[in-house]
mmCIF entry with sequence, helices, sheets and N, C-alpha, C, O atoms, coordinates in Angstrom:
data_MODEL
# 
_entry.id   MODEL 
# 
_entity.id                         1 
_entity.type                       polymer 
_entity.pdbx_number_of_molecules   1 
# 
_entity_poly.entity_id                      1 
_entity_poly.type                           'polypeptide(L)' 
_entity_poly.nstd_linkage                   no 
_entity_poly.nstd_monomer                   no 
_entity_poly.pdbx_seq_one_letter_code       
;(UNK)(UNK)(UNK)(UNK)(UNK)(UNK)(UNK)(UNK)(UNK)(UNK)(UNK)(UNK)(UNK)(UNK)(UNK)(UNK)
(UNK)(UNK)(UNK)(UNK)(UNK)(UNK)(UNK)(UNK)(UNK)(UNK)(UNK)(UNK)(UNK)(UNK)(UNK)(UNK)
(UNK)(UNK)(UNK)(UNK)(UNK)(UNK)(UNK)(UNK)(UNK)(UNK)(UNK)(UNK)(UNK)(UNK)(UNK)(UNK)
(UNK)(UNK)(UNK)(UNK)(UNK)
;
_entity_poly.pdbx_seq_one_letter_code_can   XXXXXXXXXXXXXXXXXXXXXXXXXXXXXXXXXXXXXXXXXXXXXXXXXXXXX 
_entity_poly.pdbx_strand_id                 A 
# 
loop_
_entity_poly_seq.entity_id 
_entity_poly_seq.num 
_entity_poly_seq.mon_id 
_entity_poly_seq.hetero 
1 1  UNK n 
1 2  UNK n 
1 3  UNK n 
1 4  UNK n 
1 5  UNK n 
1 6  UNK n 
1 7  UNK n 
1 8  UNK n 
1 9  UNK n 
1 10 UNK n 
1 11 UNK n 
1 12 UNK n 
1 13 UNK n 
1 14 UNK n 
1 15 UNK n 
1 16 UNK n 
1 17 UNK n 
1 18 UNK n 
1 19 UNK n 
1 20 UNK n 
1 21 UNK n 
1 22 UNK n 
1 23 UNK n 
1 24 UNK n 
1 25 UNK n 
1 26 UNK n 
1 27 UNK n 
1 28 UNK n 
1 29 UNK n 
1 30 UNK n 
1 31 UNK n 
1 32 UNK n 
1 33 UNK n 
1 34 UNK n 
1 35 UNK n 
1 36 UNK n 
1 37 UNK n 
1 38 UNK n 
1 39 UNK n 
1 40 UNK n 
1 41 UNK n 
1 42 UNK n 
1 43 UNK n 
1 44 UNK n 
1 45 UNK n 
1 46 UNK n 
1 47 UNK n 
1 48 UNK n 
1 49 UNK n 
1 50 UNK n 
1 51 UNK n 
1 52 UNK n 
1 53 UNK n 
# 
_struct_asym.id          A 
_struct_asym.entity_id   1 
# 
loop_
_struct_conf.conf_type_id 
_struct_conf.id 
_struct_conf.pdbx_PDB_helix_id 
_struct_conf.beg_label_comp_id 
_struct_conf.beg_label_asym_id 
_struct_conf.beg_label_seq_id 
_struct_conf.pdbx_beg_PDB_ins_code 
_struct_conf.end_label_comp_id 
_struct_conf.end_label_asym_id 
_struct_conf.end_label_seq_id 
_struct_conf.pdbx_end_PDB_ins_code 
_struct_conf.beg_auth_comp_id 
_struct_conf.beg_auth_asym_id 
_struct_conf.beg_auth_seq_id 
_struct_conf.end_auth_comp_id 
_struct_conf.end_auth_asym_id 
_struct_conf.end_auth_seq_id 
_struct_conf.pdbx_PDB_helix_class 
_struct_conf.details 
_struct_conf.pdbx_PDB_helix_length 
HELX_P HELX_P1 AA1 UNK A 16 ? UNK A 32 ? UNK A 16 UNK A 32 1 ? 17 
HELX_P HELX_P2 AA2 UNK A 35 ? UNK A 49 ? UNK A 35 UNK A 49 1 ? 15 
# 
_struct_conf_type.id          HELX_P 
_struct_conf_type.criteria    ? 
_struct_conf_type.reference   ? 
# 
loop_
_atom_site.group_PDB 
_atom_site.id 
_atom_site.type_symbol 
_atom_site.label_atom_id 
_atom_site.label_alt_id 
_atom_site.label_comp_id 
_atom_site.label_asym_id 
_atom_site.label_entity_id 
_atom_site.label_seq_id 
_atom_site.pdbx_PDB_ins_code 
_atom_site.Cartn_x 
_atom_site.Cartn_y 
_atom_site.Cartn_z 
_atom_site.occupancy 
_atom_site.B_iso_or_equiv 
_atom_site.pdbx_formal_charge 
_atom_site.auth_seq_id 
_atom_site.auth_comp_id 
_atom_site.auth_asym_id 
_atom_site.auth_atom_id 
_atom_site.pdbx_PDB_model_num 
ATOM 1   N N  . UNK A 1 1  ? -15.725 -5.388  -2.660  1.00 0.00 ? 1  UNK A N  1 
ATOM 2   C CA . UNK A 1 1  ? -14.551 -4.935  -1.949  1.00 0.00 ? 1  UNK A CA 1 
ATOM 3   C C  . UNK A 1 1  ? -14.451 -5.711  -0.633  1.00 0.00 ? 1  UNK A C  1 
ATOM 4   O O  . UNK A 1 1  ? -15.465 -6.029  -0.012  1.00 0.00 ? 1  UNK A O  1 
ATOM 5   N N  . UNK A 1 2  ? -13.246 -6.004  -0.224  1.00 0.00 ? 2  UNK A N  1 
ATOM 6   C CA . UNK A 1 2  ? -13.022 -6.754  1.009   1.00 0.00 ? 2  UNK A CA 1 
ATOM 7   C C  . UNK A 1 2  ? -13.270 -5.880  2.222   1.00 0.00 ? 2  UNK A C  1 
ATOM 8   O O  . UNK A 1 2  ? -13.031 -4.672  2.196   1.00 0.00 ? 2  UNK A O  1 
ATOM 9   N N  . UNK A 1 3  ? -13.747 -6.495  3.271   1.00 0.00 ? 3  UNK A N  1 
ATOM 10  C CA . UNK A 1 3  ? -13.902 -5.806  4.547   1.00 0.00 ? 3  UNK A CA 1 
ATOM 11  C C  . UNK A 1 3  ? -12.795 -6.275  5.475   1.00 0.00 ? 3  UNK A C  1 
ATOM 12  O O  . UNK A 1 3  ? -12.519 -7.470  5.579   1.00 0.00 ? 3  UNK A O  1 
ATOM 13  N N  . UNK A 1 4  ? -12.169 -5.326  6.144   1.00 0.00 ? 4  UNK A N  1 
ATOM 14  C CA . UNK A 1 4  ? -11.123 -5.660  7.107   1.00 0.00 ? 4  UNK A CA 1 
ATOM 15  C C  . UNK A 1 4  ? -11.806 -5.929  8.436   1.00 0.00 ? 4  UNK A C  1 
ATOM 16  O O  . UNK A 1 4  ? -12.444 -5.047  9.012   1.00 0.00 ? 4  UNK A O  1 
ATOM 17  N N  . UNK A 1 5  ? -11.665 -7.152  8.913   1.00 0.00 ? 5  UNK A N  1 
ATOM 18  C CA . UNK A 1 5  ? -12.305 -7.551  10.172  1.00 0.00 ? 5  UNK A CA 1 
ATOM 19  C C  . UNK A 1 5  ? -11.397 -7.318  11.372  1.00 0.00 ? 5  UNK A C  1 
ATOM 20  O O  . UNK A 1 5  ? -11.873 -7.083  12.482  1.00 0.00 ? 5  UNK A O  1 
ATOM 21  N N  . UNK A 1 6  ? -10.083 -7.384  11.144  1.00 0.00 ? 6  UNK A N  1 
ATOM 22  C CA . UNK A 1 6  ? -9.134  -7.134  12.222  1.00 0.00 ? 6  UNK A CA 1 
ATOM 23  C C  . UNK A 1 6  ? -7.789  -6.776  11.613  1.00 0.00 ? 6  UNK A C  1 
ATOM 24  O O  . UNK A 1 6  ? -7.530  -7.054  10.442  1.00 0.00 ? 6  UNK A O  1 
ATOM 25  N N  . UNK A 1 7  ? -6.949  -6.166  12.408  1.00 0.00 ? 7  UNK A N  1 
ATOM 26  C CA . UNK A 1 7  ? -5.609  -5.791  11.943  1.00 0.00 ? 7  UNK A CA 1 
ATOM 27  C C  . UNK A 1 7  ? -4.638  -6.916  12.283  1.00 0.00 ? 7  UNK A C  1 
ATOM 28  O O  . UNK A 1 7  ? -4.809  -7.632  13.269  1.00 0.00 ? 7  UNK A O  1 
ATOM 29  N N  . UNK A 1 8  ? -3.632  -7.050  11.454  1.00 0.00 ? 8  UNK A N  1 
ATOM 30  C CA . UNK A 1 8  ? -2.633  -8.077  11.699  1.00 0.00 ? 8  UNK A CA 1 
ATOM 31  C C  . UNK A 1 8  ? -1.596  -8.051  10.601  1.00 0.00 ? 8  UNK A C  1 
ATOM 32  O O  . UNK A 1 8  ? -1.529  -7.106  9.816   1.00 0.00 ? 8  UNK A O  1 
ATOM 33  N N  . UNK A 1 9  ? -0.804  -9.074  10.553  1.00 0.00 ? 9  UNK A N  1 
ATOM 34  C CA . UNK A 1 9  ? 0.222   -9.178  9.536   1.00 0.00 ? 9  UNK A CA 1 
ATOM 35  C C  . UNK A 1 9  ? -0.272  -10.093 8.431   1.00 0.00 ? 9  UNK A C  1 
ATOM 36  O O  . UNK A 1 9  ? -0.793  -11.178 8.687   1.00 0.00 ? 9  UNK A O  1 
ATOM 37  N N  . UNK A 1 10 ? -0.100  -9.638  7.207   1.00 0.00 ? 10 UNK A N  1 
ATOM 38  C CA . UNK A 1 10 ? -0.508  -10.414 6.049   1.00 0.00 ? 10 UNK A CA 1 
ATOM 39  C C  . UNK A 1 10 ? 0.700   -10.580 5.140   1.00 0.00 ? 10 UNK A C  1 
ATOM 40  O O  . UNK A 1 10 ? 1.414   -9.615  4.865   1.00 0.00 ? 10 UNK A O  1 
ATOM 41  N N  . UNK A 1 11 ? 0.925   -11.778 4.683   1.00 0.00 ? 11 UNK A N  1 
ATOM 42  C CA . UNK A 1 11 ? 2.016   -12.048 3.762   1.00 0.00 ? 11 UNK A CA 1 
ATOM 43  C C  . UNK A 1 11 ? 1.421   -12.245 2.378   1.00 0.00 ? 11 UNK A C  1 
ATOM 44  O O  . UNK A 1 11 ? 0.565   -13.104 2.168   1.00 0.00 ? 11 UNK A O  1 
ATOM 45  N N  . UNK A 1 12 ? 1.891   -11.428 1.432   1.00 0.00 ? 12 UNK A N  1 
ATOM 46  C CA . UNK A 1 12 ? 1.405   -11.494 0.059   1.00 0.00 ? 12 UNK A CA 1 
ATOM 47  C C  . UNK A 1 12 ? 2.608   -11.572 -0.863  1.00 0.00 ? 12 UNK A C  1 
ATOM 48  O O  . UNK A 1 12 ? 3.528   -10.759 -0.767  1.00 0.00 ? 12 UNK A O  1 
ATOM 49  N N  . UNK A 1 13 ? 2.600   -12.544 -1.747  1.00 0.00 ? 13 UNK A N  1 
ATOM 50  C CA . UNK A 1 13 ? 3.685   -12.652 -2.712  1.00 0.00 ? 13 UNK A CA 1 
ATOM 51  C C  . UNK A 1 13 ? 3.309   -11.862 -3.960  1.00 0.00 ? 13 UNK A C  1 
ATOM 52  O O  . UNK A 1 13 ? 2.229   -12.043 -4.522  1.00 0.00 ? 13 UNK A O  1 
ATOM 53  N N  . UNK A 1 14 ? 4.220   -10.978 -4.388  1.00 0.00 ? 14 UNK A N  1 
ATOM 54  C CA . UNK A 1 14 ? 4.014   -10.157 -5.577  1.00 0.00 ? 14 UNK A CA 1 
ATOM 55  C C  . UNK A 1 14 ? 5.241   -10.252 -6.465  1.00 0.00 ? 14 UNK A C  1 
ATOM 56  O O  . UNK A 1 14 ? 6.368   -10.386 -5.987  1.00 0.00 ? 14 UNK A O  1 
ATOM 57  N N  . UNK A 1 15 ? 5.003   -10.180 -7.752  1.00 0.00 ? 15 UNK A N  1 
ATOM 58  C CA . UNK A 1 15 ? 6.129   -10.058 -8.669  1.00 0.00 ? 15 UNK A CA 1 
ATOM 59  C C  . UNK A 1 15 ? 6.615   -8.611  -8.591  1.00 0.00 ? 15 UNK A C  1 
ATOM 60  O O  . UNK A 1 15 ? 5.908   -7.748  -8.072  1.00 0.00 ? 15 UNK A O  1 
ATOM 61  N N  . UNK A 1 16 ? 7.797   -8.349  -9.096  1.00 0.00 ? 16 UNK A N  1 
ATOM 62  C CA . UNK A 1 16 ? 8.311   -6.965  -9.058  1.00 0.00 ? 16 UNK A CA 1 
ATOM 63  C C  . UNK A 1 16 ? 7.404   -5.999  -9.811  1.00 0.00 ? 16 UNK A C  1 
ATOM 64  O O  . UNK A 1 16 ? 7.172   -4.897  -9.312  1.00 0.00 ? 16 UNK A O  1 
ATOM 65  N N  . UNK A 1 17 ? 6.874   -6.352  -10.993 1.00 0.00 ? 17 UNK A N  1 
ATOM 66  C CA . UNK A 1 17 ? 5.945   -5.426  -11.654 1.00 0.00 ? 17 UNK A CA 1 
ATOM 67  C C  . UNK A 1 17 ? 4.668   -5.182  -10.830 1.00 0.00 ? 17 UNK A C  1 
ATOM 68  O O  . UNK A 1 17 ? 4.147   -4.066  -10.815 1.00 0.00 ? 17 UNK A O  1 
ATOM 69  N N  . UNK A 1 18 ? 4.168   -6.213  -10.151 1.00 0.00 ? 18 UNK A N  1 
ATOM 70  C CA . UNK A 1 18 ? 2.989   -6.030  -9.304  1.00 0.00 ? 18 UNK A CA 1 
ATOM 71  C C  . UNK A 1 18 ? 3.303   -5.122  -8.126  1.00 0.00 ? 18 UNK A C  1 
ATOM 72  O O  . UNK A 1 18 ? 2.490   -4.273  -7.760  1.00 0.00 ? 18 UNK A O  1 
ATOM 73  N N  . UNK A 1 19 ? 4.470   -5.296  -7.537  1.00 0.00 ? 19 UNK A N  1 
ATOM 74  C CA . UNK A 1 19 ? 4.888   -4.444  -6.433  1.00 0.00 ? 19 UNK A CA 1 
ATOM 75  C C  . UNK A 1 19 ? 4.965   -2.994  -6.881  1.00 0.00 ? 19 UNK A C  1 
ATOM 76  O O  . UNK A 1 19 ? 4.549   -2.097  -6.147  1.00 0.00 ? 19 UNK A O  1 
ATOM 77  N N  . UNK A 1 20 ? 5.481   -2.757  -8.052  1.00 0.00 ? 20 UNK A N  1 
ATOM 78  C CA . UNK A 1 20 ? 5.566   -1.386  -8.574  1.00 0.00 ? 20 UNK A CA 1 
ATOM 79  C C  . UNK A 1 20 ? 4.178   -0.797  -8.783  1.00 0.00 ? 20 UNK A C  1 
ATOM 80  O O  . UNK A 1 20 ? 3.974   0.390   -8.526  1.00 0.00 ? 20 UNK A O  1 
ATOM 81  N N  . UNK A 1 21 ? 3.232   -1.586  -9.235  1.00 0.00 ? 21 UNK A N  1 
ATOM 82  C CA . UNK A 1 21 ? 1.853   -1.098  -9.393  1.00 0.00 ? 21 UNK A CA 1 
ATOM 83  C C  . UNK A 1 21 ? 1.254   -0.704  -8.044  1.00 0.00 ? 21 UNK A C  1 
ATOM 84  O O  . UNK A 1 21 ? 0.567   0.313   -7.946  1.00 0.00 ? 21 UNK A O  1 
ATOM 85  N N  . UNK A 1 22 ? 1.504   -1.491  -7.018  1.00 0.00 ? 22 UNK A N  1 
ATOM 86  C CA . UNK A 1 22 ? 1.002   -1.171  -5.678  1.00 0.00 ? 22 UNK A CA 1 
ATOM 87  C C  . UNK A 1 22 ? 1.625   0.129   -5.188  1.00 0.00 ? 22 UNK A C  1 
ATOM 88  O O  . UNK A 1 22 ? 0.929   0.979   -4.633  1.00 0.00 ? 22 UNK A O  1 
ATOM 89  N N  . UNK A 1 23 ? 2.905   0.285   -5.384  1.00 0.00 ? 23 UNK A N  1 
ATOM 90  C CA . UNK A 1 23 ? 3.582   1.526   -4.980  1.00 0.00 ? 23 UNK A CA 1 
ATOM 91  C C  . UNK A 1 23 ? 2.977   2.733   -5.697  1.00 0.00 ? 23 UNK A C  1 
ATOM 92  O O  . UNK A 1 23 ? 2.712   3.764   -5.079  1.00 0.00 ? 23 UNK A O  1 
ATOM 93  N N  . UNK A 1 24 ? 2.764   2.594   -6.998  1.00 0.00 ? 24 UNK A N  1 
ATOM 94  C CA . UNK A 1 24 ? 2.195   3.711   -7.772  1.00 0.00 ? 24 UNK A CA 1 
ATOM 95  C C  . UNK A 1 24 ? 0.777   4.029   -7.314  1.00 0.00 ? 24 UNK A C  1 
ATOM 96  O O  . UNK A 1 24 ? 0.395   5.198   -7.248  1.00 0.00 ? 24 UNK A O  1 
ATOM 97  N N  . UNK A 1 25 ? -0.005  3.000   -6.998  1.00 0.00 ? 25 UNK A N  1 
ATOM 98  C CA . UNK A 1 25 ? -1.375  3.222   -6.518  1.00 0.00 ? 25 UNK A CA 1 
ATOM 99  C C  . UNK A 1 25 ? -1.368  3.949   -5.175  1.00 0.00 ? 25 UNK A C  1 
ATOM 100 O O  . UNK A 1 25 ? -2.180  4.846   -4.948  1.00 0.00 ? 25 UNK A O  1 
ATOM 101 N N  . UNK A 1 26 ? -0.461  3.567   -4.293  1.00 0.00 ? 26 UNK A N  1 
ATOM 102 C CA . UNK A 1 26 ? -0.387  4.233   -2.990  1.00 0.00 ? 26 UNK A CA 1 
ATOM 103 C C  . UNK A 1 26 ? -0.006  5.695   -3.137  1.00 0.00 ? 26 UNK A C  1 
ATOM 104 O O  . UNK A 1 26 ? -0.480  6.532   -2.369  1.00 0.00 ? 26 UNK A O  1 
ATOM 105 N N  . UNK A 1 27 ? 0.830   6.018   -4.098  1.00 0.00 ? 27 UNK A N  1 
ATOM 106 C CA . UNK A 1 27 ? 1.199   7.414   -4.330  1.00 0.00 ? 27 UNK A CA 1 
ATOM 107 C C  . UNK A 1 27 ? 0.004   8.229   -4.807  1.00 0.00 ? 27 UNK A C  1 
ATOM 108 O O  . UNK A 1 27 ? -0.071  9.428   -4.539  1.00 0.00 ? 27 UNK A O  1 
ATOM 109 N N  . UNK A 1 28 ? -0.936  7.590   -5.514  1.00 0.00 ? 28 UNK A N  1 
ATOM 110 C CA . UNK A 1 28 ? -2.131  8.279   -5.994  1.00 0.00 ? 28 UNK A CA 1 
ATOM 111 C C  . UNK A 1 28 ? -3.098  8.632   -4.864  1.00 0.00 ? 28 UNK A C  1 
ATOM 112 O O  . UNK A 1 28 ? -3.931  9.526   -5.018  1.00 0.00 ? 28 UNK A O  1 
ATOM 113 N N  . UNK A 1 29 ? -2.993  7.947   -3.748  1.00 0.00 ? 29 UNK A N  1 
ATOM 114 C CA . UNK A 1 29 ? -3.880  8.221   -2.618  1.00 0.00 ? 29 UNK A CA 1 
ATOM 115 C C  . UNK A 1 29 ? -3.736  9.671   -2.174  1.00 0.00 ? 29 UNK A C  1 
ATOM 116 O O  . UNK A 1 29 ? -4.726  10.293  -1.787  1.00 0.00 ? 29 UNK A O  1 
ATOM 117 N N  . UNK A 1 30 ? -2.533  10.218  -2.220  1.00 0.00 ? 30 UNK A N  1 
ATOM 118 C CA . UNK A 1 30 ? -2.332  11.622  -1.831  1.00 0.00 ? 30 UNK A CA 1 
ATOM 119 C C  . UNK A 1 30 ? -3.110  12.579  -2.722  1.00 0.00 ? 30 UNK A C  1 
ATOM 120 O O  . UNK A 1 30 ? -3.574  13.620  -2.259  1.00 0.00 ? 30 UNK A O  1 
ATOM 121 N N  . UNK A 1 31 ? -3.253  12.235  -3.990  1.00 0.00 ? 31 UNK A N  1 
ATOM 122 C CA . UNK A 1 31 ? -3.947  13.124  -4.922  1.00 0.00 ? 31 UNK A CA 1 
ATOM 123 C C  . UNK A 1 31 ? -5.455  12.886  -4.977  1.00 0.00 ? 31 UNK A C  1 
ATOM 124 O O  . UNK A 1 31 ? -6.238  13.830  -5.089  1.00 0.00 ? 31 UNK A O  1 
ATOM 125 N N  . UNK A 1 32 ? -5.845  11.633  -4.897  1.00 0.00 ? 32 UNK A N  1 
ATOM 126 C CA . UNK A 1 32 ? -7.245  11.304  -5.167  1.00 0.00 ? 32 UNK A CA 1 
ATOM 127 C C  . UNK A 1 32 ? -7.952  10.568  -4.032  1.00 0.00 ? 32 UNK A C  1 
ATOM 128 O O  . UNK A 1 32 ? -9.164  10.361  -4.095  1.00 0.00 ? 32 UNK A O  1 
ATOM 129 N N  . UNK A 1 33 ? -7.218  10.173  -2.999  1.00 0.00 ? 33 UNK A N  1 
ATOM 130 C CA . UNK A 1 33 ? -7.818  9.388   -1.916  1.00 0.00 ? 33 UNK A CA 1 
ATOM 131 C C  . UNK A 1 33 ? -8.450  10.252  -0.841  1.00 0.00 ? 33 UNK A C  1 
ATOM 132 O O  . UNK A 1 33 ? -8.262  11.468  -0.795  1.00 0.00 ? 33 UNK A O  1 
ATOM 133 N N  . UNK A 1 34 ? -9.195  9.597   0.008   1.00 0.00 ? 34 UNK A N  1 
ATOM 134 C CA . UNK A 1 34 ? -9.818  10.271  1.146   1.00 0.00 ? 34 UNK A CA 1 
ATOM 135 C C  . UNK A 1 34 ? -8.738  10.659  2.155   1.00 0.00 ? 34 UNK A C  1 
ATOM 136 O O  . UNK A 1 34 ? -7.738  9.958   2.308   1.00 0.00 ? 34 UNK A O  1 
ATOM 137 N N  . UNK A 1 35 ? -8.945  11.746  2.820   1.00 0.00 ? 35 UNK A N  1 
ATOM 138 C CA . UNK A 1 35 ? -7.972  12.251  3.789   1.00 0.00 ? 35 UNK A CA 1 
ATOM 139 C C  . UNK A 1 35 ? -7.601  11.245  4.865   1.00 0.00 ? 35 UNK A C  1 
ATOM 140 O O  . UNK A 1 35 ? -6.455  11.204  5.313   1.00 0.00 ? 35 UNK A O  1 
ATOM 141 N N  . UNK A 1 36 ? -8.561  10.438  5.279   1.00 0.00 ? 36 UNK A N  1 
ATOM 142 C CA . UNK A 1 36 ? -8.291  9.427   6.309   1.00 0.00 ? 36 UNK A CA 1 
ATOM 143 C C  . UNK A 1 36 ? -7.326  8.349   5.830   1.00 0.00 ? 36 UNK A C  1 
ATOM 144 O O  . UNK A 1 36 ? -6.737  7.636   6.642   1.00 0.00 ? 36 UNK A O  1 
ATOM 145 N N  . UNK A 1 37 ? -7.164  8.230   4.520   1.00 0.00 ? 37 UNK A N  1 
ATOM 146 C CA . UNK A 1 37 ? -6.297  7.195   3.957   1.00 0.00 ? 37 UNK A CA 1 
ATOM 147 C C  . UNK A 1 37 ? -4.867  7.662   3.734   1.00 0.00 ? 37 UNK A C  1 
ATOM 148 O O  . UNK A 1 37 ? -3.988  6.840   3.473   1.00 0.00 ? 37 UNK A O  1 
ATOM 149 N N  . UNK A 1 38 ? -4.619  8.950   3.828   1.00 0.00 ? 38 UNK A N  1 
ATOM 150 C CA . UNK A 1 38 ? -3.301  9.485   3.485   1.00 0.00 ? 38 UNK A CA 1 
ATOM 151 C C  . UNK A 1 38 ? -2.183  8.904   4.346   1.00 0.00 ? 38 UNK A C  1 
ATOM 152 O O  . UNK A 1 38 ? -1.196  8.389   3.821   1.00 0.00 ? 38 UNK A O  1 
ATOM 153 N N  . UNK A 1 39 ? -2.336  8.983   5.644   1.00 0.00 ? 39 UNK A N  1 
ATOM 154 C CA . UNK A 1 39 ? -1.258  8.528   6.530   1.00 0.00 ? 39 UNK A CA 1 
ATOM 155 C C  . UNK A 1 39 ? -1.032  7.015   6.441   1.00 0.00 ? 39 UNK A C  1 
ATOM 156 O O  . UNK A 1 39 ? 0.116   6.582   6.341   1.00 0.00 ? 39 UNK A O  1 
ATOM 157 N N  . UNK A 1 40 ? -2.096  6.196   6.473   1.00 0.00 ? 40 UNK A N  1 
ATOM 158 C CA . UNK A 1 40 ? -1.858  4.755   6.311   1.00 0.00 ? 40 UNK A CA 1 
ATOM 159 C C  . UNK A 1 40 ? -1.189  4.410   4.973   1.00 0.00 ? 40 UNK A C  1 
ATOM 160 O O  . UNK A 1 40 ? -0.355  3.507   4.909   1.00 0.00 ? 40 UNK A O  1 
ATOM 161 N N  . UNK A 1 41 ? -1.553  5.123   3.922   1.00 0.00 ? 41 UNK A N  1 
ATOM 162 C CA . UNK A 1 41 ? -0.933  4.876   2.617   1.00 0.00 ? 41 UNK A CA 1 
ATOM 163 C C  . UNK A 1 41 ? 0.548   5.248   2.643   1.00 0.00 ? 41 UNK A C  1 
ATOM 164 O O  . UNK A 1 41 ? 1.383   4.530   2.094   1.00 0.00 ? 41 UNK A O  1 
ATOM 165 N N  . UNK A 1 42 ? 0.865   6.363   3.279   1.00 0.00 ? 42 UNK A N  1 
ATOM 166 C CA . UNK A 1 42 ? 2.276   6.771   3.390   1.00 0.00 ? 42 UNK A CA 1 
ATOM 167 C C  . UNK A 1 42 ? 3.077   5.758   4.193   1.00 0.00 ? 42 UNK A C  1 
ATOM 168 O O  . UNK A 1 42 ? 4.213   5.441   3.841   1.00 0.00 ? 42 UNK A O  1 
ATOM 169 N N  . UNK A 1 43 ? 2.489   5.252   5.270   1.00 0.00 ? 43 UNK A N  1 
ATOM 170 C CA . UNK A 1 43 ? 3.182   4.272   6.103   1.00 0.00 ? 43 UNK A CA 1 
ATOM 171 C C  . UNK A 1 43 ? 3.428   2.971   5.335   1.00 0.00 ? 43 UNK A C  1 
ATOM 172 O O  . UNK A 1 43 ? 4.518   2.403   5.402   1.00 0.00 ? 43 UNK A O  1 
ATOM 173 N N  . UNK A 1 44 ? 2.420   2.507   4.613   1.00 0.00 ? 44 UNK A N  1 
ATOM 174 C CA . UNK A 1 44 ? 2.584   1.287   3.832   1.00 0.00 ? 44 UNK A CA 1 
ATOM 175 C C  . UNK A 1 44 ? 3.599   1.497   2.717   1.00 0.00 ? 44 UNK A C  1 
ATOM 176 O O  . UNK A 1 44 ? 4.413   0.615   2.444   1.00 0.00 ? 44 UNK A O  1 
ATOM 177 N N  . UNK A 1 45 ? 3.557   2.649   2.077   1.00 0.00 ? 45 UNK A N  1 
ATOM 178 C CA . UNK A 1 45 ? 4.529   2.945   1.029   1.00 0.00 ? 45 UNK A CA 1 
ATOM 179 C C  . UNK A 1 45 ? 5.947   2.960   1.597   1.00 0.00 ? 45 UNK A C  1 
ATOM 180 O O  . UNK A 1 45 ? 6.879   2.476   0.955   1.00 0.00 ? 45 UNK A O  1 
ATOM 181 N N  . UNK A 1 46 ? 6.110   3.505   2.780   1.00 0.00 ? 46 UNK A N  1 
ATOM 182 C CA . UNK A 1 46 ? 7.432   3.505   3.416   1.00 0.00 ? 46 UNK A CA 1 
ATOM 183 C C  . UNK A 1 46 ? 7.887   2.081   3.703   1.00 0.00 ? 46 UNK A C  1 
ATOM 184 O O  . UNK A 1 46 ? 9.053   1.745   3.494   1.00 0.00 ? 46 UNK A O  1 
ATOM 185 N N  . UNK A 1 47 ? 6.966   1.240   4.182   1.00 0.00 ? 47 UNK A N  1 
ATOM 186 C CA . UNK A 1 47 ? 7.308   -0.158  4.422   1.00 0.00 ? 47 UNK A CA 1 
ATOM 187 C C  . UNK A 1 47 ? 7.705   -0.856  3.125   1.00 0.00 ? 47 UNK A C  1 
ATOM 188 O O  . UNK A 1 47 ? 8.667   -1.624  3.106   1.00 0.00 ? 47 UNK A O  1 
ATOM 189 N N  . UNK A 1 48 ? 6.986   -0.600  2.059   1.00 0.00 ? 48 UNK A N  1 
ATOM 190 C CA . UNK A 1 48 ? 7.277   -1.228  0.770   1.00 0.00 ? 48 UNK A CA 1 
ATOM 191 C C  . UNK A 1 48 ? 8.566   -0.698  0.171   1.00 0.00 ? 48 UNK A C  1 
ATOM 192 O O  . UNK A 1 48 ? 9.227   -1.390  -0.604  1.00 0.00 ? 48 UNK A O  1 
ATOM 193 N N  . UNK A 1 49 ? 8.928   0.536   0.528   1.00 0.00 ? 49 UNK A N  1 
ATOM 194 C CA . UNK A 1 49 ? 10.155  1.115   -0.001  1.00 0.00 ? 49 UNK A CA 1 
ATOM 195 C C  . UNK A 1 49 ? 11.389  0.408   0.556   1.00 0.00 ? 49 UNK A C  1 
ATOM 196 O O  . UNK A 1 49 ? 12.473  0.484   -0.022  1.00 0.00 ? 49 UNK A O  1 
ATOM 197 N N  . UNK A 1 50 ? 11.211  -0.279  1.681   1.00 0.00 ? 50 UNK A N  1 
ATOM 198 C CA . UNK A 1 50 ? 12.311  -1.041  2.247   1.00 0.00 ? 50 UNK A CA 1 
ATOM 199 C C  . UNK A 1 50 ? 12.588  -2.305  1.439   1.00 0.00 ? 50 UNK A C  1 
ATOM 200 O O  . UNK A 1 50 ? 13.663  -2.896  1.536   1.00 0.00 ? 50 UNK A O  1 
ATOM 201 N N  . UNK A 1 51 ? 11.603  -2.710  0.641   1.00 0.00 ? 51 UNK A N  1 
ATOM 202 C CA . UNK A 1 51 ? 11.761  -3.887  -0.212  1.00 0.00 ? 51 UNK A CA 1 
ATOM 203 C C  . UNK A 1 51 ? 12.490  -3.442  -1.471  1.00 0.00 ? 51 UNK A C  1 
ATOM 204 O O  . UNK A 1 51 ? 11.992  -2.597  -2.216  1.00 0.00 ? 51 UNK A O  1 
ATOM 205 N N  . UNK A 1 52 ? 13.630  -3.989  -1.701  1.00 0.00 ? 52 UNK A N  1 
ATOM 206 C CA . UNK A 1 52 ? 14.411  -3.608  -2.878  1.00 0.00 ? 52 UNK A CA 1 
ATOM 207 C C  . UNK A 1 52 ? 14.024  -4.473  -4.060  1.00 0.00 ? 52 UNK A C  1 
ATOM 208 O O  . UNK A 1 52 ? 13.975  -5.700  -3.973  1.00 0.00 ? 52 UNK A O  1 
ATOM 209 N N  . UNK A 1 53 ? 13.753  -3.804  -5.159  1.00 0.00 ? 53 UNK A N  1 
ATOM 210 C CA . UNK A 1 53 ? 13.403  -4.574  -6.331  1.00 0.00 ? 53 UNK A CA 1 
ATOM 211 C C  . UNK A 1 53 ? 13.502  -3.761  -7.576  1.00 0.00 ? 53 UNK A C  1 
ATOM 212 O O  . UNK A 1 53 ? 13.237  -4.266  -8.666  1.00 0.00 ? 53 UNK A O  1 
# 
């Protein structure tokens, strides 16, 4: 697993099916993820929801 050394902006190219998989995985964090991950997952999901696809 990758270690995050610092926060910043990362640009990642995804196909639409890959983007949908990421969205679905983030939604699972609420059910199965650690409590500390809930808010960051919601924020990232909100950011990804702005991407229309």
